[in-house]
N, C-alpha and C positions, 0 to 999 in steps of 0.2 A: 343138750337140753332137748327133751322130747317136744314134739309139735303141740301136744295138748297141755303141756305144763305152763302155769302162769309164771310170768317173770318175777324174779326174786324181789324186785323193787316195790311190787304191789302186795306182796304177802306179809302181813303185819308181823307174823311170827319170825320172819327172817330179816327184819329191818335192824340196822346197826343202831347203837344209842343215839348217834348223830341224826340219823334219818327219823327216829322216833321223836326226838326233841323238836325238830322242824315240824313234824306232823302235829304235835301237841301245840306248837306255837300258831299253826294255821287254825287249829280249833279255837284257841284262845282269842285270836284276832276276829274270827267269824262270830264268836259269841259276844264280842264287844259292841256290835251294832251294824247298822247299815249306813255306810258313807263311802263316797268315791275314794277317799284316802285309805280306808280300811280294805277296799277292794284292791287297790294297787299294792298294798302291803302284802295281801294274801297272794297276789301274782308273783311278786318278788320272792316270797318264801317258797312257792311252788317251784320257781326256777332254781332256787338254792337247793331244794330237795332233789331236784333232777340232776344238778351238777354233783352232789354228794353221791347219789346213786350211781352215776357214770363212773366216778372215781372207784367206788366199791366193786362195781362190776369189773372194771379194768383190773383191780388187784386180784380179784378171783381168777380172771383169765391168766394173769401173770403167774399166779401160784400154780394154775393147772398146766401152764406151758412156760416153764422157765426160760426158754430159748427166745421168747418173744419180749424179754424185759424192756427193750428199747421202744417197742411199739406204743404209741400213744403218749409218750412223754415229751414234754415241751422244754 
């Protein structure tokens, strides 16, 4: 990755369907109104989006470096 390149996870055109669905869910919850429970829901969705992005990025690395398949697996 080049130093000036934006990370894949923040480029809308590179999101996976799962990442895009979570992004849409965040938008829908934010549009529902203003309440502490909705804020908590948005935070949880953002955490989920980060976990999915971590997984996708790890899969990209594994594809790029097949010898590193065991790295990051639990």
